[in-house]
C-alpha positions, 0 to 999 in steps of 0.5 A: 522246655521240650513241650514248648519246642515240640509244639511248633515242630510236631504241629500240622501248621507250617505257618505257625512261627511266621509271626516272628518273621513278620516282626523281624521284617518290620511289620507295621505297629498298631497304636498300642504297639502290638505286632500284626500278623499277615498270615492266617491261622492253621487249618487241618488237612482238607478232606478233599483232594484239592489244595487248600485255598491260599487264604491271606488275611488283612493286616488287622485280622489277627492279633497274636499273643495278647495275653500271657505272652512275654514279648520281651523274652528272647525266642527259642533258637530252635524255633526256625521260621518255616518258609512259605510254600508257593504254588508257582503253577497256580500263580501262573494260572491266576495271572493268565486268567486275570489277563483273560478276563481283563482283555476278552472282547466278544465277537458281536456277530457270533453272540448276536446281542440285540441292540437293546442291550446297552453295553457299558464296555466292549470288554465282555467280562469288564461289562459284567463286573460293572453289572455286579455293582448295578444289580448288587450281585457277587457271581461272575459267569464265565463262558467256557467256550470263550476260554476254548476260543483262545489260541493257547488252550493251556488255561482252559485245560488247566481249569478243566483238569485241576479245577479244585486246585486252582479255584482259590487262584482263580477267585483271587484273580477275580478279586483283583479285577473287581478291586481294580474296576469297582474298588468302592463296591469291593471295599464295601464288601471287603474280602478277608480272603483276597490278596489285594493288599499284598499283591500290589497289582490290584489297587493301583491308582486308587489314591484312597488308602484301604485302612481309611475306608475300612476303619468304620467297619468291623473286620468281618461281617456275616453280610460280606459278599463272597465273590465267586466264579461260575462256569457254563457251556462246557463242551461235554455233559456227563451222565451221573452213572459215569462219574468215578473217583478219577473225576474228583476235582475236575470241572464237569457238567452233569445233567439230571432231574431234580427230585428233592430240594432242601431249605436254604440254610446258612453255611459257616464259610470262614469262622472266627474262633476265640481260645477259651484258655487265653482269649486269643482271636483266630480269624478266617479259619476255612471250613472244609465240608465239616465244622473245622476248628484250629489245630492249636492256639497260636499263642505259644504259652497257651498250646490249647487244642480243644477249647474253642468258642465260635464268634458268630458276629465275626464269622462269614456265612454263605447260603447253602442248599442241598439238591438231590438229582436223579438220572434222566429217564431216557438215560437209564440202561436196561434193567437198572434202577435210576442213580441219585446224587446229592448236589451242593449249591452255594451263594446266588445259585441256591433256589435256582433248581426246583423239584421236577426240572431237568437241569445241567449242573456245572462244578466238581465232584467231591468226597464227603463223609456219609452222614446217613451211615452214622445213624445206623445201629451197631458200632457207631463210627465216629471221629474221635481224638486218639488219647491212648498214649497221652501221659497220665500227668499234667504235662501238656502236649503228650506225644503230640499229633503226628500225621493224620491222627488229628482226624481220629478213627478212619472208619467213616464211610464216604460218598461222592457229592457234587459241588456245583457252581452253576445251574442251567435248565436242560431244554434238550428233548430225549434223543438229542445231545444235552446242550445248554444252548446259552449265549450270554450277553454281557449287558444282560447276563442274568436274563440270557443265562436263564438265571433270573426268576421265572416269568410271574403270571401276574406280570404284564405281557409286554414285560414278560415278552421283553424278558424272554426276547432278551434271552435269545440271540438275534438269529433266533429272534429273527426266526421267531418274527417270521413265524409270528408274522406269517399267515395261517400260523395256527394250522401250520403249528398243528401240522408240525405237532407230533409229526410221527402220528398220522392224522388226528388233526382235532386231537393235535389242535387240542394238544397245541391249545393245552401247551398254550394254556388260557390266562390264569386270573385272580379275583379281588377276593383272592380266588384263583381261576385256572387257565390250564386246560385238561384233556381226556383222550378216549379211544379204541386200542391202537389209536396212538393215545399213548404216543400223544402222551409220550410226545408231549412229555418229551416236548415239554421240559416240565412234564411228568408221565405216569400210568394209572394202575401203577400210581397211588393217590400219594404218588400223584399228589404228595407223600409225607416221609421221614428225612433220613438225615434229620429224622423229621417228617418232610413232604415228598413231591408227587407227580402233580407237584413235579409237573407244576406249570407243566403237563401231567400225562396219566395213561390208562386213566380208566384203570385207576382206583376210584379212591385214587381218582378222588385225590385228583379232584382238588388239583384239577379245579382248584390247582392245589393239594391239601395235606393234613397228616403226621403233624403237617398241614399244608396247601401246595401248588399244583398248577398243572394241566392234566392229559389223560388217556383212557380205554372204553369199557369193554375195549371198544367204544360203543356208539349205541350208548353215551360217553358216560356209559363208555368210560369208567369215570365219575361225573365230577371228574368228567366235568373237570375235563375241558375237552374229550376226544373220542378216537374210533378205529373205523374201517375206511379204505383210503385212510387205511392205505395212507396210514399203512404207507405212513407206518411203512415209510417210518420203519423204512426211512426213519426220520426222513419219512416226515418233514414237518415245517417247524423243528422241535426247537422252533416250536418250543421257542414259539410256544414259550413266546406265545405263552407270555401274551394275555389276550382279552375279549372284545365286546363282540366276542363276549356277546357271541360267547353268551350265545354259544353257551345258550346254544349248548345249554338248549341242546342239553335241555332238549336231550340233544346230547343224551340225558345220560351223558354229563350235562353242560355246566358252567365249567363248559362255559369256562372251558370255552373261555380258556380255549378262546384265549389259547387260540388267541395266544397261538396267533400271538394277538392280544384280543379274542375275536368272534372267530376264535370263539367260534373255533373254540365252540366247534372244538368243544362241540366236536369233543363232547357231541361227536359220537354221542348222537346215536341212530334210532330204528323205527318200524313200519306203521302197517305191522299193527294193522296186519297183526290185528286185521283180516285179509283185506288189511293185507290188501291195503299194504301195497298202497302204502308200502312199495316193498310189499310186492317183493315180500309177496314174491318171497312168501310165494317162494317160501310157501311153494312146498307147503300148498295145504297151508294156503292163504292162512299160512301166507297171511300169518307170515306176511308181517315178518318180511314187511316189518321194514326198519328205518333208521333216523338220527338221534337228534331228529328222533328227539326233535319229533318226540319233543314236539309230539309230547308237547302237543299231547301234554297241552291237550291233556292240560286243557281238555284231558281227552287225548289227541287222535292219531290223524289229528296228531300227524296233521298237526305235526305236518303243519309245524313242518310245513315251511321245510317241505318242498314237494308232495313226496317229502310231505308223504315221507314226513307223514310216514316217518311221524307214524313210525315215530309215534309207534316207537313212542308207544313201544317205549311207554311214552304214549298210550293208545286208546281205541274208542271206549277201550284200550288198544288191545280190544278187537275191533273193526278196521273203521274203529282202528283208525280212531286211535286216541293218544294220551301220555303214559303214566310213566312218562317223565315230561319234566325231563323231555 
């Protein structure tokens, strides 16, 4: 007797005996005469501070006392019916919230919905409810600003301060509205948690009884839709570091960078258990962050507390994902490590946050057991049932369960997690207040809240443009139209980029085109052709290289900044780590993976180890990362643009050598960069003055010092819109592209760039194609015209060739005669060289003290002052050299006797005849040819032969004129 009484009195379930009450009140009978129970089964106390949801089942959900219960036996007089506790405040909140959703009408002038979005109703949330059925969705998005706009803010304050407590009531209000306006859709995905059959306020006027429409379906299915609410646009966004236990259960928004995402798993949401003892079915046991079994079997004669079997077919599962977020880099205090937190996503918002994105999460803070602490060595804290006082005999029940003893040992360590109901991208740049900037339109709520899938690169341009425009308000669209249709938008965009950096127009052009990107293509065989631009900035110290990198990383929502020496190959690509919870090996995303569809900025690129640079080869051209370690073989996407900054070898750029000799990079990496920008720190009075004024103004006036034409938000909107275009080449542009590529290759073949630099390859042709497409995107047009190709060619030529041209010094031709000749050789000097009288004067001054030396002293010292050096450009020197080598080589092929000096100079002047306009120019060109020939002899390209012997033989001045030139044996004609 006592055991039967103790069961209901000592159990944690206040609703246990309501089956008796329902029978007294005349609950309807089933066909076999069994009684229905309208109450759900017992649930143990929740581990959170929120109240349990007021879950009510359907009348046919629970069948109590099927076996082993004598229905005719009189009830025990001590088993009193426990009155149901009603949260009157919660009921009031549900009523107010339902009326708000039912009656709210949006002010069109504020939201600015474009005329294209056809509204099915003037009521904002009713139109959304109709959209749920059309798109087969289950989440209603509620703008918190709409709640704040009400005259009475009590509802908004109640939801914000006690969100977790009122969430079941708010969900019930949503169920009522969906059952009222979309009754068929609601019944197809029937909700055992809804109170629609009991409230009497929802299915009014439907005319079709619920039992008829549900008769053909099972009571519960795994495919049931769980209708939920998502709030967004909260006025305040908190930092992860500010979260304390006082925030548990409140509605919050937090901002953070996603570092790791788990796979999407099914979570048991509402469980159906079968008692192992008496086969009683207990439905709709709500799960509270852990596997929760019923406390006690509702069958009075059974009293089972431990033997339960989960009926998977009758249970409801929901998508579940765990995301780890980290503090944004701009919010970390001095000397602190970034804090991390786990965010739990459910339902339709799974897979909305990708690793590397900055996101705003809205939801509530909860307390969960720390599972990772369970795996530590030592005494393992675990939840066990306290059976120490249980009687030795077979008496059922023992001392019963009192208080919280059902949870067993309380030594579990706990931690805070964030239960999110909404994920939105955080597009704010560092320094701005984080704001979601979401203006939802009921006609197209998912697109306007950025909750749809990102734009697929394979989509057509028109579709992508429409999808993007639908996410903007009318004022933003108008502003975008003005920018697109204005004149000279390309140069104005360049001037608005990185306004704090003075000058460097060419570099800013390259950065703008990198933000635009080319068009990614896929061949019929499935080969990917990259559209992203890779840029390397090489420059002297203090030329604002790192400022460009930092600006790009703050401008783009998806950009990662790393430093070369502090980055390893695994940190840049991907690392294989052991998961702390499951113990399995998982892939940890590196910088290039986190910057997928963005830009990875690598500073101090030249300081990287060669082994780490090799890890980037595949990511820069194929845009994938392949991994084979720890039993994981995977190919991961890294569709990223790389922006690298490097210092020259020795600190300063040496103009005397090629680009290749100036930077410590291998040839394969250099060929993978589309553009090289060489920034030199040269002294120029006017530039230095303007630069100093600019810097002083920034320090004095701060933000007022620069007034760019377009704000950062306008630039971001324009670039996002421009990236949706897919420009194609016109036939004229194709022809010009081929011509320009041949021109680049011809320069390379002549040594115009310098043999030691990296060669012009097909990759440079692809670079020109990508640059042309990016310029067309910047102008928001669909065709690539010849003008765009010319602009791309100039950019490429400037970036590759600008500093590699080097001046060549050639000496006067007379030195040879003066060294080998006699005094009358000196007399010939003034005829050809106008500077020799001045040199004579200097010699007289120098020899004034040493009279005994006389003429011999003067003759020996004359060549030094007379050796006047002339500088010509590297291009001109190589052009003359190639012509002369070609002439001598042809002669050797035919006669093999070499070419005389005068004949070679005369032949060269004949080739240049059309370019010479006067006798003076002809004399200068003749003199220059003599100097170049002398330099070529010195560089072992030509070899001089006088008469029968070599140049070293002493001969008369008449023989000296008969000099024959042949190619030096060490001269490599093929490379000329």
